[in-house]
SEKE-300826 format. One line per 4 residues: number of its first residue (from 1); their letters; for each residue z, x, y of N, C-alpha, C. Coordinates in pm, 1 decimal, m for minus. Layout:
N
NUM = a = Z:X:Y:Z:X:Y:Z:X:Y  ...
***
This chain:
121
1 = qvql = m5145.1:7332.3:m13581.1:m5104.1:7240.6:m13685.1:m5086.9:7311.3:m13818.6  m5179.8:7401.1:m13852.6:m5166.5:7479.5:m13974.5:m5057.4:7583.0:m13954.1  m4966.9:7590.6:m14049.6:m4853.9:7681.5:m14036.8:m4813.4:7735.0:m14173.5  m4781.5:7862.8:m14178.3:m4728.2:7927.3:m14297.1:m4594.4:7989.3:m14261.8
5 = vesg = m4494.9:7965.7:m14344.9:m4361.4:8017.1:m14319.9:m4312.1:8089.4:m14443.3  m4286.6:8219.8:m14429.4:m4232.2:8299.7:m14538.5:m4080.4:8300.3:m14533.3  m4019.8:8316.3:m14649.8:m3876.2:8330.5:m14658.8:m3842.0:8404.8:m14787.2  m3718.8:8450.0:m14798.2:m3670.3:8512.4:m14919.8:m3655.7:8662.7:m14915.6
9 = ggtv = m3694.2:8725.2:m14805.7:m3680.8:8869.1:m14794.8:m3536.1:8912.0:m14785.5  m3513.7:9041.2:m14802.6:m3379.9:9095.7:m14796.6:m3378.4:9239.7:m14839.5  m3258.6:9291.6:m14862.7:m3239.0:9429.5:m14905.2:m3183.9:9432.7:m15046.2  m3247.2:9512.4:m15132.7:m3203.3:9525.0:m15271.4:m3207.2:9670.9:m15313.1
13 = qpgg = m3136.8:9702.5:m15421.1:m3141.5:9835.2:m15479.4:m3263.8:9849.6:m15568.7  m3309.6:9971.7:m15592.3:m3419.5:9990.0:m15687.3:m3389.0:9924.5:m15820.6  m3489.5:9857.6:m15876.3:m3472.6:9784.2:m15999.8:m3432.4:9639.5:m15981.0  m3399.3:9601.3:m15859.3:m3359.0:9465.5:m15830.6:m3476.5:9370.7:m15819.1
17 = slrl = m3444.2:9244.6:m15790.3:m3545.7:9139.8:m15783.0:m3527.6:9055.3:m15657.7  m3637.9:9001.4:m15610.8:m3640.3:8905.5:m15501.5:m3750.4:8804.6:m15529.2  m3733.7:8684.1:m15476.0:m3839.5:8584.7:m15481.0:m3873.2:8540.7:m15339.9  m3996.7:8564.7:m15300.6:m4045.2:8523.4:m15170.7:m4112.3:8387.1:m15180.2
21 = scaa = m4102.0:8310.0:m15073.6:m4165.5:8179.4:m15067.1:m4257.9:8174.0:m14947.0  m4368.1:8104.1:m14962.9:m4462.2:8079.3:m14854.4:m4489.5:7930.0:m14851.4  m4436.9:7862.9:m14751.3:m4455.4:7719.4:m14736.3:m4570.7:7692.7:m14640.6  m4669.8:7620.5:m14687.9:m4788.4:7590.4:m14609.2:m4786.9:7444.7:m14565.2
25 = sgft = m4829.2:7420.1:m14442.1:m4837.7:7284.6:m14391.5:m4962.6:7270.3:m14306.1  m5008.5:7146.7:m14291.0:m5124.1:7118.8:m14208.4:m5256.5:7116.4:m14281.8  m5255.6:7136.1:m14413.0:m5378.1:7131.5:m14491.6:m5397.2:6992.4:m14549.9  m5522.1:6948.4:m14554.4:m5553.4:6814.6:m14604.0:m5588.6:6811.8:m14751.9
29 = nssy = m5614.2:6928.0:m14812.2:m5645.5:6936.1:m14953.4:m5603.7:7072.6:m15006.1  m5635.9:7098.3:m15132.8:m5595.8:7223.8:m15196.3:m5709.7:7324.4:m15205.4  m5812.0:7308.3:m15126.7:m5928.3:7397.1:m15132.7:m5907.3:7520.8:m15046.9  m5802.9:7593.8:m15078.4:m5775.9:7717.3:m15008.7:m5701.9:7811.9:m15101.6
33 = aitw = m5695.6:7937.0:m15062.7:m5626.6:8038.5:m15140.1:m5514.4:8098.0:m15057.2  m5407.8:8135.6:m15124.7:m5296.4:8203.6:m15061.2:m5288.7:8345.6:m15114.9  m5280.8:8440.5:m15026.0:m5264.1:8579.8:m15065.4:m5139.7:8637.4:m14999.7  m5073.2:8724.2:m15073.6:m4961.0:8800.2:m15020.1:m5009.1:8939.3:m14982.4
37 = hrqg = m4965.8:8984.5:m14866.8:m4998.2:9116.6:m14815.7:m4868.9:9184.4:m14772.7  m4872.1:9315.1:m14761.7:m4755.1:9386.0:m14714.1:m4796.6:9502.5:m14626.5  m4706.9:9540.3:m14538.5:m4731.4:9652.3:m14449.3:m4604.1:9735.2:m14438.5  m4607.8:9853.2:m14496.9:m4495.8:9945.0:m14488.5:m4499.0:10023.1:m14358.9
41 = pgke = m4390.6:10093.9:m14327.1:m4384.6:10172.6:m14203.2:m4497.4:10275.4:m14195.8  m4572.6:10272.5:m14088.8:m4680.2:10367.7:m14069.4:m4801.0:10347.7:m14158.7  m4809.7:10234.6:m14226.5:m4919.7:10208.8:m14317.8:m5000.6:10087.8:m14272.7  m5121.6:10078.8:m14324.6:m5204.1:9962.5:m14300.6:m5160.7:9848.1:m14391.0
45 = relv = m5189.0:9728.6:m14347.6:m5159.0:9612.0:m14428.6:m5248.1:9611.1:m14552.9  m5188.2:9582.9:m14668.6:m5261.8:9584.1:m14793.8:m5239.6:9455.7:m14872.0  m5339.5:9418.7:m14947.8:m5330.5:9303.2:m15035.0:m5237.2:9333.0:m15151.7  m5154.7:9235.9:m15187.7:m5062.3:9248.4:m15299.2:m5104.6:9159.9:m15416.0
49 = agia = m5120.8:9030.4:m15391.1:m5154.9:8934.0:m15494.5:m5212.5:8810.4:m15429.4  m5280.8:8728.7:m15507.9:m5338.8:8606.7:m15455.8:m5345.8:8498.2:m15560.1  m5357.3:8374.5:m15512.5:m5369.1:8260.7:m15601.3:m5454.9:8153.2:m15535.8  m5541.0:8091.2:m15615.0:m5618.6:7977.4:m15570.0:m5536.2:7851.3:m15592.1
53 = masg = m5517.2:7772.7:m15487.9:m5428.2:7658.2:m15497.7:m5481.1:7551.0:m15592.4  m5611.9:7534.4:m15599.2:m5669.1:7430.7:m15683.9:m5663.7:7468.2:m15831.8  m5707.5:7588.4:m15865.2:m5720.3:7627.7:m16005.0:m5599.6:7702.3:m16059.1  m5523.8:7767.6:m15973.3:m5412.5:7849.7:m16017.2:m5451.5:7988.6:m16062.3
57 = vtty = m5577.7:8025.5:m16049.4:m5622.1:8158.8:m16086.5:m5555.2:8261.8:m15996.2  m5505.5:8368.8:m16057.1:m5430.2:8470.0:m15984.7:m5498.0:8605.5:m15990.8  m5461.0:8691.0:m15897.9:m5506.1:8828.6:m15898.5:m5393.6:8916.4:m15846.0  m5386.6:9039.3:m15899.8:m5283.4:9134.3:m15861.4:m5345.4:9270.3:m15836.5
61 = qppv = m5289.6:9341.5:m15741.5:m5331.1:9477.8:m15718.1:m5252.2:9571.6:m15809.7  m5310.5:9683.7:m15848.3:m5247.9:9773.1:m15947.0:m5103.8:9813.8:m15918.0  m5063.9:9841.2:m15793.1:m4925.4:9885.6:m15772.0:m4818.7:9784.8:m15813.4  m4853.4:9656.5:m15820.7:m4753.8:9554.3:m15851.5:m4780.5:9483.9:m15983.3
65 = kgrf = m4890.2:9512.8:m16047.3:m4925.2:9445.1:m16172.0:m4819.0:9471.3:m16278.3  m4773.1:9364.1:m16342.5:m4669.6:9374.2:m16442.6:m4529.3:9361.1:m16388.6  m4512.7:9371.9:m16257.1:m4381.1:9360.2:m16194.8:m4368.6:9235.0:m16108.6  m4477.2:9197.2:m16042.5:m4477.5:9080.8:m15953.6:m4552.3:8966.3:m16019.5
69 = tisr = m4509.7:8844.7:m15990.4:m4576.4:8725.7:m16039.5:m4594.1:8626.8:m15925.1  m4716.9:8583.3:m15902.9:m4744.8:8483.9:m15801.2:m4764.1:8348.7:m15868.5  m4710.6:8244.9:m15808.3:m4722.2:8110.1:m15862.3:m4726.8:8010.7:m15747.9  m4763.3:7887.6:m15779.8:m4769.0:7786.4:m15675.4:m4713.9:7654.1:m15724.6
73 = dnak = m4661.4:7576.7:m15630.2:m4616.4:7440.6:m15652.0:m4696.5:7354.1:m15556.3  m4802.3:7292.5:m15606.3:m4891.2:7217.0:m15519.0:m4823.1:7095.5:m15456.9  m4727.0:7037.1:m15528.3:m4655.9:6922.3:m15473.7:m4578.1:6960.2:m15348.5  m4533.3:7084.3:m15341.7:m4457.5:7132.5:m15226.4:m4541.6:7217.0:m15131.5
77 = ntvy = m4668.6:7237.7:m15166.0:m4756.0:7325.2:m15087.7:m4690.5:7460.8:m15063.7  m4632.6:7514.4:m15168.8:m4556.4:7637.6:m15159.6:m4603.0:7737.0:m15264.0  m4612.7:7862.3:m15224.4:m4647.2:7971.8:m15313.7:m4528.7:8067.4:m15320.5  m4502.6:8117.8:m15439.9:m4391.8:8208.4:m15462.1:m4442.5:8343.9:m15506.6
81 = lqmn = m4368.5:8446.4:m15472.0:m4393.4:8579.9:m15522.3:m4263.4:8631.7:m15582.4  m4257.3:8630.5:m15714.9:m4141.9:8683.2:m15786.1:m4159.8:8832.9:m15801.0  m4067.4:8909.5:m15747.8:m4076.0:9054.6:m15748.0:m3962.3:9110.9:m15832.1  m3997.7:9174.9:m15941.4:m3901.5:9237.0:m16031.1:m3921.4:9387.7:m16032.9
85 = slkp = m3820.7:9457.9:m16082.1:m3826.5:9603.8:m16094.2:m3872.0:9668.8:m15964.3  m3810.6:9628.0:m15855.4:m3852.7:9675.4:m15724.4:m3829.6:9825.2:m15708.1  m3921.8:9887.3:m15637.5:m3919.2:10030.0:m15611.4:m3910.3:10055.3:m15462.0  m3861.6:10172.2:m15420.9:m3856.2:10202.5:m15277.4:m3991.1:10188.0:m15208.2
89 = edta = m4099.4:10220.1:m15276.6:m4230.6:10208.4:m15217.1:m4275.7:10064.2:m15194.9  m4199.5:9968.0:m15246.0:m4227.5:9828.0:m15218.6:m4174.0:9784.2:m15083.0  m4097.4:9869.6:m15017.4:m4041.6:9837.1:m14887.0:m4153.6:9810.6:m14787.1  m4150.4:9693.3:m14725.9:m4255.2:9653.5:m14633.4:m4222.1:9517.5:m14575.2
93 = vyyc = m4296.4:9480.3:m14472.1:m4297.6:9342.2:m14427.3:m4403.3:9269.8:m14509.2  m4364.0:9161.1:m14572.2:m4453.7:9084.4:m14656.5:m4502.2:8960.8:m14582.3  m4632.5:8940.9:m14583.4:m4696.2:8829.3:m14515.1:m4773.4:8744.5:m14615.2  m4776.4:8615.1:m14595.2:m4868.3:8532.1:m14670.3:m4980.4:8485.5:m14578.5
97 = kagl = m5095.6:8466.1:m14637.9:m5214.9:8425.9:m14564.7:m5286.7:8315.0:m14639.2  m5331.3:8216.3:m14565.9:m5418.1:8112.4:m14620.4:m5560.5:8141.3:m14577.9  m5652.4:8132.0:m14672.1:m5792.7:8153.4:m14643.6:m5876.9:8039.6:m14696.3  m5974.5:7998.1:m14617.6:m6062.9:7890.5:m14658.6:m6194.1:7899.1:m14583.1
101 = iggd = m6294.3:7834.4:m14639.4:m6422.8:7820.7:m14572.9:m6431.7:7679.1:m14519.4  m6448.8:7664.9:m14389.5:m6453.7:7535.4:m14326.7:m6587.0:7465.4:m14343.8  m6592.2:7342.5:m14295.4:m6715.2:7265.9:m14302.6:m6829.8:7326.6:m14225.2  m6797.6:7412.8:m14128.4:m6899.5:7484.3:m14052.6:m6943.3:7612.5:m14121.8
105 = rrwy = m6893.9:7636.4:m14243.4:m6925.0:7753.1:m14326.6:m6865.2:7882.2:m14272.0  m6776.5:7873.3:m14178.1:m6705.1:7989.6:m14127.8:m6578.2:8014.5:m14207.6  m6534.6:8139.7:m14210.3:m6412.9:8179.9:m14276.8:m6295.5:8164.9:m14181.0  m6190.9:8099.6:m14226.9:m6070.4:8080.0:m14148.0:m5950.6:8142.5:m14218.0
109 = eywg = m5865.4:8206.9:m14142.0:m5743.9:8267.3:m14192.4:m5624.8:8224.2:m14108.4  m5514.1:8200.6:m14176.6:m5388.6:8167.2:m14110.3:m5279.7:8253.8:m14169.9  m5203.0:8318.3:m14084.3:m5100.2:8412.5:m14126.3:m4961.1:8360.3:m14096.6  m4868.8:8393.2:m14185.4:m4728.6:8369.3:m14159.6:m4670.2:8478.8:m14073.1
113 = qgtq = m4543.3:8465.0:m14039.2:m4479.0:8559.4:m13948.2:m4426.8:8684.2:m14017.4  m4416.2:8681.0:m14148.1:m4369.2:8794.3:m14225.6:m4221.2:8787.9:m14257.2  m4183.8:8850.9:m14367.8:m4044.7:8862.7:m14406.9:m4020.9:9004.4:m14458.7  m3910.3:9063.7:m14417.3:m3882.1:9203.4:m14448.5:m3822.3:9217.5:m14587.6
117 = vtvs = m3878.8:9309.6:m14665.2:m3823.7:9348.6:m14794.3:m3789.8:9497.0:m14787.4  m3665.4:9529.7:m14815.4:m3620.3:9668.4:m14812.8:m3559.9:9704.0:m14947.6  m3610.4:9810.1:m15007.9:m3559.2:9860.7:m15135.4:m3504.8:10000.1:m15109.1  m3375.0:10014.8:m15119.9:m3310.2:10141.3:m15086.9:m3338.4:10245.9:m15193.4
121 = s = m3333.8:10371.1:m15151.4:m3358.9:10482.1:m15242.9:m3230.5:10552.9:m15283.1
***
């Protein structure tokens, strides 16, 4: 029932921009966080940015700070990742993840299928 769907990936030249979307469904409230992760060729998956759906508090990892902006539209249950000044090293499959602590006090994670971002050199 819980589902995350990413969209907005594509191929751009260095310095270009893209906006990724993560549409979440199946949640009964806003007590969860959405994080964006990416995995480049031959690399481990890494955290990019995150946002708490209830408060809107955001966090960014150093490689993207100042270039990427994460935001949310709670009415649409959608999180966006605006990516500006893209660099070749940003090339990766980008995934969104929902994280929450359930009533049983366990940690639950739900992942989207990923969307490819390619920045040519």
